[in-house]
C-alpha positions in Angstrom: -205.2 228.4 65.7 -208.0 227.6 63.7 -207.8 231.2 62.1 -203.9 230.7 62.0 -202.2 229.2 58.2 -201.2 225.7 57.9 -198.8 225.2 55.8 -198.0 221.7 54.0 -195.1 220.0 53.1 -195.1 217.3 50.3 -191.4 217.1 49.9 -188.4 217.2 52.0 -187.6 219.6 49.7 -190.7 222.0 50.5 -189.7 221.5 54.6 -186.3 222.7 54.0 -187.3 225.8 52.3 -189.8 226.2 55.0 -187.1 225.9 57.6 -184.5 228.5 55.3 -182.4 225.9 54.7 -180.6 224.8 51.6 -181.9 222.4 48.9 -181.5 218.7 50.6 -178.7 216.3 49.0 -180.9 213.7 48.9 -185.0 214.1 47.6 -185.9 211.4 50.7 -183.7 211.4 53.2 -182.2 214.3 55.4 -180.3 214.8 58.0 -180.8 218.6 59.3 -179.1 220.8 61.7 -181.8 221.8 64.3 -179.5 225.0 65.4 -179.9 226.3 61.7 -183.6 226.3 61.5 -185.4 229.4 61.0 -189.0 229.2 60.5 -190.0 231.2 57.6 -193.0 233.2 59.7 -193.2 236.7 61.0 -196.2 235.0 63.6 -194.8 233.4 67.2 -196.2 229.9 66.0 -196.2 228.1 62.9 -198.3 224.9 61.7 -197.8 222.1 59.1 -198.8 219.1 57.9 -196.0 216.9 56.4 -196.2 213.9 54.2 -193.1 211.9 55.8 -191.1 210.8 59.0 -189.4 212.7 61.3 -187.6 212.0 64.0 -186.2 215.3 65.9 -183.5 215.7 69.1 -183.7 218.9 70.6 -181.4 220.4 73.1 -181.0 223.4 75.3 -184.8 224.1 75.5 -185.0 226.6 78.2 -187.3 226.6 81.0 -190.5 223.9 80.5 -190.8 222.4 77.0 -194.5 222.3 76.0 -195.3 219.2 74.0 -198.6 218.4 73.0 -200.6 218.5 76.7 -198.1 218.0 79.0 -195.3 220.0 80.1 -191.5 218.9 81.2 -188.3 220.3 83.1 -186.1 217.7 81.6 -182.3 218.8 80.7 -181.7 215.8 78.6 -182.5 215.7 75.0 -186.1 215.5 73.6 -186.9 213.2 70.9 -190.3 213.8 68.5 -191.6 211.7 66.4 -194.2 212.4 63.4 -195.5 210.3 60.9 -196.9 211.4 57.5 -200.4 213.1 57.7 -200.0 214.3 61.1 -200.2 218.0 62.4 -196.7 219.8 63.8 -197.2 223.1 66.0 -194.7 225.1 67.1 -194.2 228.2 68.9 -191.4 230.3 67.5 -189.3 232.1 70.0 -186.3 233.8 70.0 -184.3 232.1 73.1 -181.6 233.4 75.0 -179.5 230.1 74.2 -179.8 229.3 70.4 -181.7 225.3 70.8 -179.3 222.7 68.8 -180.0 218.9 68.0 -180.7 217.4 64.7 -184.0 216.2 62.5 -184.0 212.8 60.8 -186.3 213.2 57.5 -187.9 210.2 55.6 -189.8 210.3 52.9 -192.1 206.8 52.5 -190.5 206.6 49.1 -187.2 206.0 50.4 -188.7 202.8 52.3 -190.9 201.4 49.9 -190.8 198.0 49.3 -188.5 197.1 52.2 -189.0 195.1 55.1 -189.1 198.9 57.1 -192.3 200.0 55.0 -194.5 197.5 57.2 -192.7 197.2 60.1 -192.9 201.0 60.8 -196.4 200.9 61.7 -195.3 198.8 65.2 -193.6 201.8 66.7 -196.3 203.3 68.6 -194.1 206.4 69.4 -195.2 207.7 66.0 -198.5 208.3 67.3 -197.4 210.1 70.4 -197.0 213.4 68.7 -199.5 215.2 71.1 -199.0 213.5 74.3 -195.3 212.0 75.1 -192.0 213.4 73.8 -189.1 210.5 74.3 -186.5 211.9 77.0 -183.0 210.6 76.2 -180.0 210.5 79.0 -176.5 211.4 77.3 -175.2 208.0 77.0 -178.7 207.2 75.1 -178.1 210.4 73.2 -174.5 209.4 72.1 -176.1 206.3 70.6 -178.6 207.6 68.4 -176.6 210.4 67.6 -173.7 207.7 66.2 -176.4 206.1 64.3 -177.6 209.4 62.5 -173.8 210.4 61.6 -173.6 206.5 59.8 -176.9 207.5 57.8 -175.7 210.9 56.8 -172.2 209.5 55.7 -174.0 207.1 53.8 -176.0 209.3 51.7 -173.2 211.8 51.1 -171.2 208.9 49.9 -171.5 207.8 46.1 -174.7 206.2 45.8 -174.6 202.2 44.6 -176.8 199.6 44.8 -176.5 198.9 48.5 -176.9 202.4 49.6 -180.8 201.9 50.3 -180.6 198.7 52.1 -177.6 200.2 54.4 -179.4 203.6 55.6 -182.9 201.2 55.9 -181.0 199.3 58.1 -179.4 201.8 60.1 -183.0 204.0 60.6 -184.6 200.7 61.8 -181.7 200.0 64.2 -182.5 203.5 65.5 -186.0 203.2 65.8 -185.5 199.9 67.9 -183.1 201.7 70.1 -185.9 204.4 70.5 -188.3 201.4 71.2 -186.1 200.4 74.1 -185.7 203.9 75.2 -189.0 204.5 75.9 -189.6 201.1 77.5 -187.0 202.3 79.9 -189.1 205.7 80.4 -192.1 204.0 81.3 -190.4 202.5 84.2 -188.0 205.2 85.5 -190.7 207.9 85.2 -192.7 206.6 87.9 -194.1 209.5 89.4 -195.5 210.9 86.2 -196.6 207.4 85.2 -198.2 206.6 88.8 -200.5 209.9 88.4 -202.0 209.0 85.4 -202.7 205.7 86.6 -204.2 207.5 89.8 -206.2 209.5 87.3 -207.4 206.8 85.2 -208.5 204.9 88.6 -210.3 208.4 89.5 -212.1 208.6 86.0 -213.2 204.9 86.0 -214.3 205.0 89.5 -216.1 208.1 88.5 -217.9 206.5 85.4 -218.6 203.5 87.1 -220.4 205.1 89.7 -222.4 207.3 87.8 -225.5 206.4 85.1 -222.7 206.5 82.6 -222.5 203.2 82.4 -226.1 201.9 82.1 -226.5 204.7 79.6 -223.4 204.7 77.5 -222.1 200.9 77.9 -218.4 200.4 78.7 -215.7 203.3 78.3 -213.8 202.3 75.3 -209.8 203.0 75.5 -209.9 205.9 73.1 -212.3 207.5 75.6 -210.2 206.9 78.6 -207.0 208.1 77.2 -208.7 211.2 75.7 -209.5 211.9 79.1 -205.8 211.8 80.3 -204.4 213.8 77.8 -202.5 210.8 76.5 -202.9 208.5 73.2 -204.6 205.2 73.3 -201.1 203.9 72.4 -199.2 205.4 74.6 -201.8 204.8 77.6 -202.2 200.5 76.4 -198.4 200.7 76.7 -197.6 202.2 79.6 -200.5 200.0 81.4 -198.7 197.0 79.6 -195.4 197.6 81.1 -196.7 198.7 85.1 -199.4 196.6 85.1 -199.0 193.6 82.3 -202.7 194.2 81.2 -203.8 196.3 78.5 -206.4 199.2 78.6 -209.3 197.1 77.6 -208.3 194.3 80.2 -208.1 197.2 82.9 -211.4 198.4 82.3 -213.0 195.0 82.4 -211.5 194.0 85.7 -213.0 197.5 87.3 -216.4 195.6 85.7 -215.7 193.0 87.4 -215.1 194.6 90.5 -218.2 196.6 90.1 -220.1 193.5 89.3 -219.0 191.5 92.8 -219.8 194.5 94.8 -223.7 194.3 93.4 -224.0 190.9 93.9 -222.3 190.6 97.3 -224.2 193.9 99.0 -227.6 193.9 96.9 -230.6 191.6 96.3 -230.4 192.9 92.4 -231.3 189.9 90.2 -228.5 189.1 87.5 -230.5 190.8 84.9 -230.8 193.8 86.9 -227.1 194.1 87.4 -226.3 193.1 84.1 -228.5 196.3 83.1 -226.8 198.4 85.2 -223.4 197.7 84.3 -224.6 198.6 80.8 -225.0 195.2 79.3 -228.2 194.8 76.8 -228.3 191.0 77.1 -227.8 189.3 80.7 -226.0 186.2 79.0 -223.3 188.5 77.7 -222.4 189.8 81.3 -222.7 186.1 82.7 -220.1 185.0 79.9 -217.6 188.0 80.7 -218.0 187.2 84.3 -217.5 183.7 84.4 -214.6 184.2 81.7 -212.9 186.6 84.5 -213.9 184.8 87.9 -214.4 181.1 86.8 -217.7 181.5 88.8 -221.1 182.4 87.1 -222.7 185.4 88.8 -225.2 183.1 90.9 -222.2 180.8 91.7 -219.8 183.8 93.0 -223.3 184.9 95.0 -223.9 181.5 96.5 -220.5 181.6 97.9 -221.5 184.5 100.2 -224.4 182.1 101.3 
């Protein structure tokens, strides 16, 4: 992929041109029929960096659909979210059944000086570009498609002083529904999510039982997420829904488990245990331990005597 050309799409018009589509009716917001997209390339793949937001629903993906580091075989619609500055890579294939769906393109200038300009950063799924798509049921897809049609109708109408605020409100409602559906996905995709939790425990056990803890200190959320092939935001959201804890809290709980094991089964001093657990200063270890257990390390050890 390093030798492949990476296209740059600074404007929505440039994206339309790359996809062999007519010029957009509005320069800053556009709804694209996914079935009409034909990427201008002779290669079997295409990559680009875009400077606008896109929300795309794809249907009729035959076989397993690869999105980032994972494969899925869902029949429902698949929605992907891309933020400005992200790299997009697509395998261009000639399927037996032509894919369908839509792509909503939103340039940051369109939402400038609106509440959405600030709030759009709170939607974590724009950071899932390389890890987890959103799968929607037929009912959920209908809700989103109705909102998409409202947006299209509005920018097809004569532009007036209310047009921008109405479209922005519809986009924000669309994103809020997507947020709801993502939370549903965390719960309903139990098998996949529990496999991630199992792998998380395996990774942490291996890390905490090796010299990595002493040499490198506590693993970061970014480090763990990279090993799991998910984004830090996705891992944090998943753990919050399934366990009520953040990734950092999960790591700290594993640390306390290891500390309790050493305090109760070894004669190591608190300073030696602190060093083995990656702390440079025993006081820092004692503070974390007491915060989590309401006991100092020595008080915890004394409870076994």
